[in-house]
matplotlib code that plots the C-alpha trace (Angstrom):
import matplotlib.pyplot as plt

x = [0.5, 0.4, 4.1, 5.3, 6.3, 4.5, 7.4, 7.6, 3.9, 4.2, 7.0, 5.0, 1.9, 4.1, 5.7, 2.2, 1.0, 4.0, 3.9, 0.2, 1.6, -0.2, -1.3, -4.7, -6.9, -5.6, -6.6, -8.2, -6.2, -5.5, -8.1, -6.8, -9.1, -8.6, -10.8, -10.5, -12.6, -14.0, -13.8, -16.6, -17.9, -15.5, -15.9, -16.9, -13.8, -11.8, -11.4, -14.2, -11.6, -9.2, -10.0, -9.6, -11.0, -7.7, -4.1, -2.1, 0.6, 4.2, 4.3, 7.6, 7.8, 8.3, 11.9, 12.9, 11.0, 12.9, 16.1, 15.0, 12.2, 12.8, 10.9, 8.3, 8.3, 5.3, 5.5, 3.5, 4.4, 3.1, 3.1, 1.1, -0.6, 1.4, 4.8, 3.4, 1.1, -1.4, -0.7, -3.5, -3.7, -7.0, -7.9, -5.9, -5.9, -2.5, -1.3, 1.9, 2.8, 5.8, 7.4, 5.2, 8.4, 9.1, 8.4, 4.9, 4.8, 4.5, 1.1, -0.5, 1.0, -1.4, -0.8, 0.7, 0.4, 3.4, 5.8, 7.4, 9.5, 11.4, 14.5, 13.8, 16.5, 15.2, 11.6, 12.4, 14.2, 11.1, 8.4, 6.5, 3.9, 0.9, -1.1, -4.0, -3.4, -5.2, -4.0, -1.5, 0.0, -1.6, -3.2, -7.0, -8.9, -10.4, -9.2, -8.8, -9.1, -12.0, -12.5, -12.9, -11.8, -8.5, -7.3, -4.1, -2.4, -4.2, -2.1, -2.2, -0.9, -0.7, -0.1, 1.0, 3.8, 6.8, 6.5, 9.6, 12.4, 15.6, 17.5, 14.9, 11.5, 9.4, 6.2, 3.8, 0.9, -1.6, -3.8, -5.1, -5.2, -6.0, -6.9, -6.4, -7.4, -5.7, -5.3, -8.4, -8.3, -11.3, -12.4]
y = [11.2, 14.8, 14.7, 13.4, 15.7, 15.3, 13.5, 11.1, 10.5, 9.9, 7.4, 5.7, 5.3, 3.9, 1.4, 0.5, -0.2, -2.3, -4.2, -5.1, -7.9, -10.8, -14.0, -14.0, -17.0, -18.9, -17.5, -19.5, -20.1, -17.2, -16.8, -15.0, -12.6, -9.6, -7.1, -3.4, -2.0, 1.5, 4.3, 4.2, 5.6, 6.0, 5.9, 9.0, 11.1, 10.0, 12.4, 11.8, 11.8, 9.4, 6.5, 7.1, 5.2, 5.5, 5.2, 8.4, 8.7, 7.8, 5.5, 4.3, 0.8, 0.7, -0.6, 2.2, 4.8, 3.7, 4.8, 8.1, 9.5, 12.9, 14.0, 16.7, 15.9, 14.5, 10.9, 8.4, 4.9, 1.5, -1.7, -4.6, -4.6, -7.0, -7.6, -8.4, -11.1, -8.3, -5.3, -3.1, -1.2, -2.0, 1.4, 3.8, 4.7, 2.9, -0.1, -1.6, -2.2, -4.0, -3.9, -6.0, -7.4, -9.5, -13.2, -14.2, -17.0, -20.5, -21.9, -23.4, -20.7, -20.0, -16.2, -15.0, -11.4, -11.9, -12.7, -15.3, -16.8, -13.5, -13.0, -10.5, -8.0, -8.0, -7.6, -4.8, -2.9, -3.1, -2.0, 1.3, 2.5, 4.3, 6.5, 8.9, 11.8, 14.9, 18.4, 17.8, 14.8, 12.3, 9.1, 9.2, 6.8, 4.5, 1.2, 1.2, -2.6, -3.4, 0.1, 0.2, -3.4, -2.7, -6.0, -8.0, -8.6, -5.7, -3.8, -0.1, 3.1, 5.9, 9.6, 11.6, 13.3, 11.6, 12.0, 10.1, 8.5, 7.0, 3.7, 2.0, 3.3, 5.0, 6.6, 8.2, 10.5, 9.4, 11.9, 9.4, 5.6, 3.6, -0.1, -2.6, -6.0, -8.3, -10.8, -11.5, -13.4, -15.4, -15.3]
z = [22.0, 23.1, 24.2, 20.8, 18.1, 14.7, 13.2, 16.1, 15.9, 12.1, 12.7, 15.5, 13.2, 10.5, 12.8, 14.1, 10.6, 9.8, 13.1, 12.6, 10.4, 12.1, 10.6, 9.0, 7.9, 5.0, 1.7, -1.1, -4.3, -6.6, -9.4, -12.5, -14.1, -16.3, -14.4, -13.6, -10.8, -11.6, -9.1, -6.6, -3.3, -0.4, 3.4, 5.2, 6.1, 3.0, 0.1, -2.5, -5.3, -3.6, -6.0, -9.7, -12.7, -14.7, -13.7, -13.2, -16.0, -15.8, -12.7, -11.2, -9.8, -6.0, -6.1, -8.5, -6.4, -3.3, -5.0, -6.5, -4.2, -2.6, 0.5, -0.2, -4.0, -6.0, -7.1, -9.0, -7.8, -9.0, -6.9, -5.6, -2.2, 0.0, 1.5, 4.9, 6.1, 6.8, 4.5, 5.7, 8.9, 10.7, 11.9, 9.7, 6.0, 5.4, 3.5, 2.2, -1.4, -2.9, -6.3, -8.6, -10.3, -7.2, -7.5, -6.3, -3.7, -5.2, -6.0, -2.8, -0.5, 2.3, 2.1, -1.2, -0.1, 2.3, -0.5, 1.8, -1.0, -1.5, 0.7, 3.5, 2.5, -1.1, 0.1, 2.5, -0.3, -2.5, 0.0, 0.4, 2.8, 1.3, 3.6, 3.3, 5.7, 7.1, 6.8, 9.7, 8.0, 10.4, 8.8, 8.6, 10.9, 8.3, 6.9, 3.1, 2.8, 0.5, -0.7, -4.5, -4.7, -2.8, -1.3, -0.8, -4.2, -5.9, -8.4, -7.6, -9.0, -6.4, -6.9, -4.0, -2.1, -0.6, 3.2, 4.0, 2.0, 3.3, 3.1, 5.3, 4.2, 1.6, 2.8, 0.3, 1.2, -1.3, -3.2, -5.8, -5.9, -9.0, -8.3, -11.1, -9.9, -12.4, -9.6, -7.6, -4.3, -3.4, 0.3]

ax = plt.figure().add_subplot(projection="3d")
ax.plot(x, y, z, "-o")
ax.set_aspect("equal")
plt.show()
């Protein structure tokens, strides 16, 4: 990737994360539980204060953030991990969230995190990529899946800076992530 500019590299990594949407084994039924996971330890290389025990104030839902986000500005966005069959990048600190106001897949869906019942154009207009980056703006090499209870369908509030915002994409460089697991998926 030496020949790519930083912006091209960032775009390639984002495309990589989104294109990693491959099928995963069928998930067990959704179990409803009112449960909040407290901030806990993180993987080496990730900021120690990445996960917080309380939600940052004044979050904006993903769909609304897509309309108002400005590159380089701070943002607090709320969403639900999902929108793809595989919302986490395997080797990078990146995941996809969708607006939590979207209709959840009907009961019995093999993979509710893909929001397959939502029309594609509506789903795409309500997605955001969340990434944890180094000082050069490159996503860190560590999957966030499972960290602090973060999993498909987790409700999150993310505080960070808008890395990219246009008609096609919203990318947020996360500084803090609050995980509120109101919906818990059983393995």
